[in-house]
C-alpha positions in Angstrom: -14.8 11.2 38.6 -12.5 10.4 35.8 -13.3 11.1 32.2 -12.7 7.5 31.3 -12.1 5.3 28.4 -14.3 2.3 28.0 -12.5 -0.7 29.5 -11.0 -2.8 26.8 -12.4 -6.1 25.7 -10.6 -9.4 25.9 -7.6 -10.0 23.8 -7.5 -11.4 20.3 -5.3 -14.4 21.1 -4.0 -14.6 17.6 -2.2 -11.3 18.0 -0.3 -12.1 21.2 3.1 -10.6 21.6 5.8 -12.8 20.1 9.5 -12.3 20.6 10.8 -11.0 17.2 13.9 -13.0 17.2 12.4 -16.5 17.7 14.7 -19.2 16.6 14.0 -20.8 13.2 12.3 -24.2 13.4 14.8 -27.0 12.7 12.7 -28.1 9.7 13.5 -24.8 8.0 17.1 -24.3 8.8 18.6 -25.9 5.8 17.0 -23.8 3.1 17.6 -20.4 4.6 21.3 -20.3 4.8 22.1 -22.0 1.6 24.7 -19.9 -0.2 23.7 -21.4 -3.6 20.4 -19.5 -3.3 22.0 -16.4 -4.7 25.0 -17.9 -6.5 23.2 -17.3 -9.8 23.2 -13.6 -9.1 27.0 -13.5 -8.9 27.4 -15.5 -12.1 25.0 -13.2 -13.9 26.4 -10.0 -12.6 27.5 -8.5 -16.0 25.0 -5.6 -15.7 24.2 -5.9 -19.4 27.0 -3.5 -19.9 30.5 -4.3 -21.3 32.7 -3.8 -18.3 31.5 -4.8 -14.8 33.5 -3.7 -11.9 34.1 -5.0 -8.4 31.4 -5.7 -5.9 30.8 -3.1 -3.2 29.7 -3.5 0.5 26.6 -1.9 2.2 27.2 0.3 5.2 24.8 -0.6 8.1 23.1 2.2 10.0 21.6 1.7 13.5 17.9 2.3 13.7 18.5 5.3 16.1 20.8 7.1 13.8 20.5 10.9 13.7 17.6 12.2 11.6 16.6 9.0 9.9 13.2 8.6 11.8 14.4 5.2 12.9 12.2 2.3 13.7 13.5 -0.5 16.0 11.9 -3.1 13.8 13.7 -2.0 10.7 17.2 -2.5 9.3 18.8 0.4 7.3 21.8 0.2 5.0 23.3 2.9 2.8 26.0 3.4 0.2 27.4 6.7 -1.0 28.0 7.6 -4.6 29.4 10.3 -6.9 27.7 10.9 -10.2 29.4 9.6 -13.3 27.3 9.5 -16.5 29.5 6.7 -17.8 28.9 4.5 -14.8 25.8 2.6 -13.7 25.3 0.8 -10.4 23.6 -2.6 -10.6 22.0 -4.0 -7.5 21.0 -7.7 -7.7 19.1 -9.3 -4.8 16.3 -11.5 -3.7 12.9 -10.2 -2.3 13.2 -10.7 1.5 10.9 -12.6 3.8 9.9 -9.4 5.5 7.0 -7.0 5.9 8.4 -4.3 3.6 11.5 -3.2 1.8 12.5 -0.3 -0.5 15.6 0.9 -2.3 15.8 4.7 -2.3 18.2 7.2 -4.0 18.9 10.6 -2.5 21.1 13.4 -3.8 23.1 16.2 -2.3 21.8 17.4 1.1 19.8 14.2 1.1 17.3 15.6 -1.4 15.0 12.8 -2.6 15.7 11.5 -6.1 13.6 8.3 -6.5 12.7 5.0 -4.9 11.8 1.5 -5.8 9.3 0.1 -3.4 9.0 -3.7 -3.1 5.6 -4.2 -4.8 6.7 -2.0 -7.7 10.0 -3.8 -8.5 9.4 -6.1 -11.4 11.1 -9.5 -10.8 13.7 -11.0 -13.0 12.3 -13.4 -15.7 11.2 -16.6 -14.0 11.0 -15.1 -10.6 8.0 -14.0 -8.4 7.5 -10.8 -6.5 5.9 -12.0 -3.2 4.9 -8.5 -2.2 2.1 -8.4 -4.8 -1.4 -9.1 -3.4 -2.1 -12.8 -3.6 1.4 -13.8 -4.7 3.2 -16.9 -3.5 4.9 -15.7 -0.3 7.1 -18.8 -0.3 8.3 -18.5 -3.9 11.8 -19.9 -4.2 12.7 -17.9 -7.3 12.5 -14.3 -6.0 15.3 -12.4 -7.8 15.2 -8.8 -8.9 17.6 -6.4 -10.6 17.7 -2.6 -9.9 20.0 -0.2 -11.8 21.0 3.3 -10.9 21.9 5.4 -13.9 23.3 8.9 -13.6 21.4 10.5 -16.5 18.1 12.3 -16.6 15.0 10.2 -16.8 13.4 9.7 -20.2 11.1 12.6 -21.2 7.7 12.3 -19.5 9.0 9.5 -17.2 9.4 9.4 -13.5 12.8 8.8 -11.9 11.9 5.2 -11.3 11.1 3.1 -14.4 10.2 -0.5 -13.7 11.1 -3.4 -16.0 11.5 -7.1 -15.8 15.1 -7.6 -14.8 15.8 -4.0 -15.7 14.3 -1.7 -13.0 16.0 1.7 -13.3 16.3 4.7 -11.1 17.6 7.7 -13.1 19.7 9.7 -10.6 21.3 12.3 -12.9 18.9 15.0 -11.8 17.0 15.7 -8.6 13.2 15.7 -8.4 13.2 19.5 -9.1 15.2 18.9 -12.3 18.5 20.3 -11.0 21.6 18.3 -11.8 22.6 15.8 -9.2 26.3 15.5 -8.2 26.5 13.0 -5.4 24.4 11.4 -2.6 23.6 7.9 -1.3 21.3 5.1 -2.0 19.7 3.2 0.9 18.0 -0.1 1.6 15.3 -0.5 4.3 13.9 -3.8 5.5 11.0 -3.9 8.0 10.0 -6.8 10.3 11.7 -9.9 9.0 9.4 -12.9 9.2 9.8 -15.2 12.1 12.9 -17.3 12.0 14.8 -15.1 9.5 17.6 -12.7 10.1 17.4 -8.9 9.7 17.9 -9.1 6.0 14.8 -11.3 5.7 16.8 -14.4 5.1 18.2 -13.5 1.8 21.4 -11.6 2.6 22.2 -8.1 1.3 21.8 -7.4 -2.4 25.0 -7.3 -4.5 26.3 -3.9 -5.5 28.3 -3.7 -8.7 29.7 -0.6 -10.4 29.7 -1.0 -14.2 31.0 1.1 -17.1 28.5 2.1 -19.7 31.2 2.7 -22.3 31.6 0.3 -25.1 35.4 0.3 -25.1 36.9 -2.2 -22.7 39.9 0.0 -22.1 38.0 2.3 -19.7 40.2 3.0 -16.8 39.2 2.3 -13.2 37.1 -0.8 -14.0 38.2 -4.4 -14.0 36.3 -7.3 -15.4 36.5 -9.4 -12.2 32.9 -10.8 -11.9 33.5 -14.1 -13.6 36.4 -15.0 -11.4 35.2 -13.4 -8.2 35.2 -16.0 -5.4 34.2 -13.6 -2.7 30.6 -14.8 -2.7 28.3 -13.2 -0.2 27.0 -15.5 2.5 23.2 -14.9 2.5 20.8 -15.6 5.4 18.9 -19.0 3.5 -13.8 -3.9 15.7 -19.3 -1.1 17.5 -18.3 1.9 15.2 -18.1 5.7 15.7 -20.8 5.8 18.3 -18.6 3.8 20.6 -15.2 5.1 19.6 -13.1 6.1 22.5 -15.7 7.8 24.7 -12.9 9.8 26.3 -11.2 10.6 23.1 -14.0 12.6 21.4 -17.7 13.5 21.8 -19.7 13.0 18.6 -22.7 15.1 17.5 -24.5 14.1 14.4 -25.5 17.1 12.3 -26.7 16.6 8.7 -24.9 13.2 8.8 -21.6 14.8 9.7 -19.6 14.2 12.8 -18.5 17.0 15.1 -15.8 16.3 17.6 -15.0 17.7 21.0 -11.3 17.0 21.6 -10.4 15.8 25.0 -7.0 14.0 24.8 -3.8 15.0 26.5 -1.7 14.1 23.5 -1.9 16.2 20.4 -0.4 15.1 17.1 1.1 17.1 14.3 2.0 16.0 10.8 5.6 15.9 10.0 7.5 15.2 6.8 10.5 13.0 6.6 13.9 14.7 7.0 16.0 12.2 5.1 15.4 10.0 2.1 12.2 8.0 2.8 10.7 5.2 0.6 7.9 7.3 -0.9 5.1 9.7 -0.1 2.8 6.8 1.0 4.3 6.8 4.5 2.6 9.3 6.9 4.3 10.5 10.1 2.6 12.3 13.0 4.5 13.4 16.1 3.0 14.0 19.6 3.5 16.9 21.9 6.2 16.3 24.6 5.5 13.3 26.8 5.1 14.1 30.6 7.3 11.7 32.4 5.3 11.5 35.7 6.3 8.5 37.7 2.9 8.6 39.5 0.8 8.4 36.4 0.4 6.2 33.4 0.0 7.3 29.8 -2.9 5.4 28.3 -3.2 5.6 24.5 -6.2 3.9 22.8 -6.9 3.7 19.1 -8.5 1.4 16.5 -5.7 -0.7 15.0 -5.4 -0.5 11.2 -5.3 -4.0 9.7 -1.9 -5.2 8.4 -0.6 -8.4 6.7 0.8 -11.1 9.0 4.0 -11.6 7.1 5.7 -12.1 10.5 4.2 -15.5 10.5 4.9 -16.1 6.9 1.3 -15.4 5.7 1.2 -13.6 2.4 -0.2 -10.2 1.5 -3.8 -10.1 0.4 -4.1 -6.5 -0.6 -7.2 -6.0 1.6 -5.1 -4.6 4.5 -5.5 -1.0 5.7 -1.8 -0.5 5.4 1.4 -2.5 5.3 2.9 -1.4 8.7 2.4 0.9 11.6 4.4 1.6 14.7 4.9 4.0 17.7 8.4 5.1 18.4 9.9 7.2 21.3 12.1 9.9 19.8 14.0 13.0 20.9 13.1 16.5 19.6 16.6 17.1 18.3 17.6 14.7 15.5 14.5 12.5 16.0 16.7 9.8 17.5 14.6 6.8 18.2 15.0 4.9 21.5 12.2 2.4 21.4 9.5 1.1 19.0 6.4 -1.0 19.5 4.7 -1.9 16.2 1.5 -3.6 15.0 2.5 -7.3 15.5 4.0 -6.5 18.9 0.8 -5.0 20.4 -2.3 -6.7 21.9 -5.4 -6.0 19.8 -8.6 -6.5 21.8 -11.8 -8.2 20.5 -13.1 -4.9 19.3 -10.0 -4.2 17.3 -8.4 -1.6 19.6 -5.0 -1.1 20.9 -4.9 -0.2 24.6 -1.3 0.9 25.2 -0.3 1.7 28.8 3.1 3.4 29.3 4.8 3.7 32.6 7.6 6.1 33.6 8.1 4.5 37.0 4.5 3.7 38.1 3.8 0.1 39.0 1.9 -2.1 36.6 -1.8 -2.4 37.8 -2.9 -6.0 38.3 -5.6 -5.7 35.6 -3.3 -4.4 32.9 -2.6 -7.7 31.3 -2.7 -9.1 27.8 -5.7 -11.2 28.7 -7.6 -8.0 29.5 -6.5 -6.5 26.2 -3.7 -4.3 27.3 -0.2 -3.7 25.9 2.3 -2.6 28.6 5.4 -0.6 28.0 7.8 0.2 30.8 9.6 3.4 29.5 11.3 4.2 32.8 14.6 2.9 31.4 14.7 5.4 28.5 17.3 8.2 28.6 16.3 11.2 30.8 15.8 13.5 27.8 12.6 15.1 26.4 10.5 12.5 24.7 8.0 12.5 21.9 6.1 9.8 20.1 6.1 9.3 16.3 3.2 7.3 14.9 4.2 5.8 11.5 1.7 4.6 8.9 3.5 2.9 6.1 2.2 2.0 2.6 -1.5 3.0 3.2 -4.2 1.5 1.1 -6.0 4.0 -1.1 -9.3 2.6 0.4 -8.2 3.6 3.9 -9.0 7.3 4.6 -8.3 7.5 8.4 -4.8 9.0 8.4 -3.2 12.5 8.5 -2.6 12.5 4.8 -4.5 15.7 4.1 -3.0 17.6 7.1 -0.4 20.2 6.0 3.1 19.9 7.4 3.5 21.0 11.1 -0.3 21.4 11.6 -2.3 19.7 14.3 -4.1 16.5 13.4 -7.7 16.5 14.8 -9.7 13.3 15.6 -12.0 14.3 12.8 -9.2 13.5 10.4 -8.6 10.0 11.7 -11.8 9.0 13.5 -11.6 6.0 15.7 -8.0 5.4 14.4 -6.8 8.6 16.2 -4.4 7.6 19.0 -6.0 9.4 22.0 -3.6 9.6 24.9 -4.6 10.4 28.5 -2.6 10.6 31.7 -4.3 8.3 34.3 -3.8 7.3 37.9 -3.5 3.6 38.5 -6.9 3.7 40.3 -8.6 4.0 36.9 -7.4 0.6 35.8 -8.4 -1.0 39.2 -11.9 0.4 38.8 -12.2 -1.3 35.4 -11.4 -4.7 36.9 -12.7 -4.7 40.5 -14.6 -7.9 41.2 -13.7 -8.9 37.6 -16.3 -6.5 36.3 -16.0 -4.6 33.1 -17.2 -1.0 33.8 -17.7 1.9 31.5 -17.8 4.9 33.8 
């Protein structure tokens, strides 16, 4: 007798899998790739300082780069710098049509300095920040300006100081107050909306080095912005009593829940190894995955709600978090090989994800989207030790079911996350057949 999960309920059709790179409808093609959409940024690239310098180019990093906790549904760009108090870096861009983006500055040894997260970046005058709850997602004027200054932040201030058209990250010192000498700043963009390229349809922001000196004879800078013709081409849920019967047993004692853990997967809290957007992203890592070609790994958990920006529906502010995903990673370097995220999973009628992972076993006939399952064939992944990282990004303060209060490297219990705990069990295919024999829905 198997210690079984309840069979999943039928699928929420609205959350069917959709290929991320669907082509842009013809009716939208003209407005997305119009170079004039950021031409004003180039014309107004004087940094509010006397001597603007030449534009610089972002360096793209693959999602599976060593130690960046990559996510296949994100794009990651970096640019290195060396501190010069007489120089500021001005970044001018447009808010992307995407789930999330952030600009982060790190210092020597990738120590975190500060970050500007999409919703906290104040737009330029006359523009709209579409990442604010209830804001116009389709706003045409969506410009922002971010400056990196290599001085200490004002007394009593954080390293990031927002301002209309004048958002500033002070990078002259590290978070601990030590002087900063050099590092890099990075741009992350998650889940571009359907029909847009990996930049979210707005191209990459413009990077300009500018002198803060008042004399125009400062060496190394050339006032080229007004005559620069190298314009960038932009791209225009029953409740706890029914939660995972195989995941945990619940005993009510003085209105508290006691848990008897019975999952094959265990999860530990980890902290990011390189510059990450902000502390409001929680990472948990599983124990090593058993790659048994005769068994299936079945992971079931309540899906946190998230905004459907992929279909160009704006952010309401009522979502549990902005984004979540599962990524297969290596133990060394945390190289990511494959990611499946919120909008790519099937969510059943009761609000659960029923993720079935194969390492060579055949797909049972009942494991279909119509029956509420998400299928992943991981047999093609490199033959190295594998772990899973569960990423919770930009969590609502009203959503308590995360590993937020678990210290680094400690085990996360189901009590911490309740029905949102990803309980994983190794199952034989017969389990899934028993669920769907004679089209019945059994709870053994």
